[in-house]
C-alpha positions as CSV (number, residue, x, y, z in Angstrom):
1,S,-27.2,22.5,114.4
2,G,-28.3,25.5,112.7
3,I,-31.7,25.2,114.1
4,H,-32.8,28.9,116.0
5,N,-36.4,29.3,115.3
6,V,-39.5,27.5,114.4
7,A,-39.1,29.0,111.0
8,D,-35.4,27.1,110.8
9,L,-36.8,23.8,111.8
10,V,-39.7,24.2,109.1
11,R,-36.9,24.4,106.6
12,A,-34.8,21.4,107.8
13,A,-37.6,19.2,107.9
14,R,-39.0,19.9,104.6
15,A,-35.5,20.0,103.1
16,N,-34.1,17.2,104.7
17,P,-37.5,14.0,105.0
18,G,-36.4,11.9,107.8
19,K,-33.2,13.5,108.7
20,Y,-34.8,14.5,111.8
21,N,-35.8,12.6,114.6
22,M,-38.6,13.5,117.3
23,A,-38.9,12.3,121.2
24,S,-42.5,11.7,122.6
25,S,-43.7,10.3,125.5
26,G,-46.0,7.6,124.0
27,N,-47.7,6.6,120.8
28,G,-51.0,8.8,120.7
29,T,-50.1,11.0,123.8
30,S,-50.8,14.6,123.3
31,I,-47.1,15.3,123.2
32,H,-46.6,12.8,120.0
33,L,-49.6,14.5,118.3
34,A,-48.3,18.1,119.0
35,G,-45.3,16.8,117.1
36,E,-47.9,14.7,114.0
37,L,-50.0,18.6,113.6
38,F,-46.8,19.7,113.5
39,K,-45.5,17.6,110.5
40,S,-48.6,17.8,108.7
41,M,-49.3,21.4,109.1
42,T,-45.4,21.8,107.8
43,G,-45.6,19.3,105.0
44,S,-42.6,17.7,106.8
45,Y,-41.2,14.3,107.5
46,M,-39.6,13.8,111.2
47,V,-39.2,9.8,112.3
48,H,-41.1,9.7,115.5
49,F,-39.6,7.9,118.6
50,P,-41.9,7.2,121.2
51,Y,-40.7,6.5,124.9
52,R,-42.7,5.4,128.0
53,G,-43.5,9.3,129.7
54,S,-42.3,12.3,128.9
55,G,-38.7,11.6,131.7
56,P,-37.4,9.0,129.9
57,A,-37.8,10.9,126.5
58,L,-36.1,14.7,128.1
59,I,-33.1,12.3,129.6
60,D,-32.7,11.4,125.8
61,L,-33.2,14.5,124.2
62,L,-31.1,16.2,127.3
63,G,-28.1,13.7,126.2
64,G,-28.4,14.7,122.5
65,N,-29.9,11.2,121.5
66,V,-32.7,12.9,119.8
67,D,-33.0,16.2,117.9
68,L,-36.4,17.7,119.6
69,M,-39.5,17.0,121.4
70,F,-42.7,19.0,121.5
71,D,-43.4,18.6,125.2
72,N,-45.4,20.7,127.7
73,L,-43.9,23.3,129.3
74,P,-44.3,22.8,132.8
75,S,-41.9,19.4,132.8
76,A,-39.4,21.0,130.4
77,L,-39.1,24.5,132.0
78,P,-36.9,23.6,134.7
79,H,-34.4,22.2,131.5
80,I,-35.3,25.5,129.5
81,K,-34.4,28.1,132.2
82,A,-30.7,26.3,133.5
83,G,-29.7,26.3,129.6
84,K,-30.1,22.8,128.9
85,L,-32.7,22.7,126.0
86,K,-33.6,25.6,123.6
87,A,-36.6,26.6,123.6
88,L,-38.5,27.5,119.6
89,G,-41.6,28.3,120.7
90,V,-44.9,27.4,123.0
91,T,-47.2,25.4,121.3
92,S,-49.9,26.9,122.9
93,G,-52.3,29.4,121.0
94,K,-51.2,32.1,123.2
95,R,-48.1,33.3,124.6
96,S,-46.8,31.8,128.6
97,D,-45.7,34.4,131.1
98,A,-42.8,31.5,132.3
99,V,-40.6,32.2,129.3
100,D,-40.0,34.9,126.8
101,L,-40.8,32.4,123.7
102,P,-43.4,32.9,120.4
103,T,-46.4,30.4,120.0
104,I,-45.5,28.0,117.3
105,A,-48.1,29.5,114.9
106,E,-46.7,32.9,115.6
107,A,-43.5,31.8,114.9
108,G,-44.0,29.6,111.8
109,G,-45.6,32.3,109.8
110,A,-48.6,31.7,107.5
111,T,-48.2,27.7,107.6
112,L,-48.3,27.3,111.2
113,K,-51.3,29.7,111.5
114,G,-53.8,28.2,113.9
115,Y,-51.3,26.2,115.3
116,D,-52.7,25.0,118.6
117,A,-51.8,22.1,121.1
118,S,-52.1,23.1,124.2
119,S,-53.1,20.5,127.0
120,W,-55.8,21.1,129.4
121,F,-57.3,19.6,132.6
122,G,-60.8,19.5,133.5
123,L,-62.3,18.5,136.1
124,M,-65.9,16.2,135.6
125,A,-68.5,14.4,137.7
126,P,-70.4,11.4,136.8
127,A,-73.0,11.2,134.5
128,G,-76.5,12.1,136.5
129,T,-74.6,14.3,138.9
130,A,-77.1,17.3,140.6
131,P,-77.2,20.2,138.6
132,D,-76.7,21.9,141.5
133,T,-73.8,20.1,142.6
134,V,-72.4,20.4,139.1
135,L,-72.7,24.4,139.4
136,R,-71.5,24.3,142.5
137,L,-68.1,22.5,141.7
138,Q,-68.3,25.0,138.9
139,Q,-68.2,27.4,141.1
140,E,-65.8,26.8,143.6
141,T,-63.0,25.7,141.1
142,A,-63.7,29.1,139.0
143,K,-62.7,31.2,142.5
144,A,-59.8,29.0,143.2
145,L,-58.5,29.5,140.2
146,A,-58.9,33.1,140.1
147,S,-56.9,33.1,143.6
148,P,-53.9,35.3,142.8
149,A,-51.6,32.3,145.5
150,L,-52.7,29.6,142.6
151,K,-52.6,31.8,139.7
152,E,-48.9,33.0,140.1
153,R,-47.9,29.5,140.8
154,L,-49.8,28.0,138.0
155,L,-47.9,30.4,135.8
156,A,-44.7,30.4,137.4
157,Q,-44.6,26.6,136.1
158,G,-45.9,27.3,132.7
159,A,-49.3,26.2,133.0
160,I,-52.2,28.9,132.0
161,P,-55.2,28.9,134.5
162,G,-58.0,28.3,132.4
163,G,-61.8,27.8,133.8
164,M,-65.1,27.8,132.0
165,S,-69.2,26.7,132.2
166,S,-70.0,23.2,132.1
167,A,-71.6,23.6,129.3
168,D,-68.9,25.7,127.2
169,F,-66.1,22.9,128.6
170,V,-68.8,20.2,126.6
171,K,-68.6,22.4,123.6
172,F,-64.6,22.6,123.9
173,I,-64.5,18.8,124.4
174,A,-65.8,18.0,121.1
175,A,-64.1,20.7,119.6
176,E,-61.1,19.1,120.9
177,T,-62.1,15.4,119.8
178,T,-62.8,16.4,116.5
179,K,-59.3,18.6,115.6
180,W,-57.4,15.5,117.2
181,A,-59.4,12.8,115.7
182,A,-58.4,14.2,112.3
183,V,-54.3,14.3,113.2
184,V,-54.8,10.9,114.6
185,K,-56.2,9.9,111.2
186,T,-53.4,11.9,109.0
187,A,-50.5,10.8,111.2
188,N,-52.5,6.9,111.2
189,A,-51.2,7.3,114.4
190,K,-52.1,4.3,117.4
191,V,-51.8,3.6,120.7
192,D,-49.8,1.5,122.9
């Protein structure tokens, strides 16, 4: 295809609006929005093909029925390691220990500076949960995430172990909500 890295993809997508199609795990999913963020930052247009989950999208990507996909590293990693998929970069703000790839922000130059489409998970408790219970949950979670065995396992799967205080997590969620609301608005993305 002549696309060997992120810069090649940016050039090709800009030069050929609508030529490339981009699979996702469904309308409005984080995978879909990662692609929309890329499109908006690069001023490119690629046709979005939503699937009902990453599995069917990956099958069509592996079969050559779609051109590309922004996917979560843990689900794509086995195919990358087997040589069945060519990964151009990681969508997170920092490199992954699981693969030797640049971030999209690094590989995309000034056009993609600041690109970060990281999937994340958080532990939440119902509103009104006693503060000491919330603190204990946060402390025990932090202790588990600091475990060398768990860290090693998560990193091997392409996940980046995190952890933050409850107050920092609230701020993080607010920032993510603002960021992705803007992407949804720009892309006019809908959820099925």
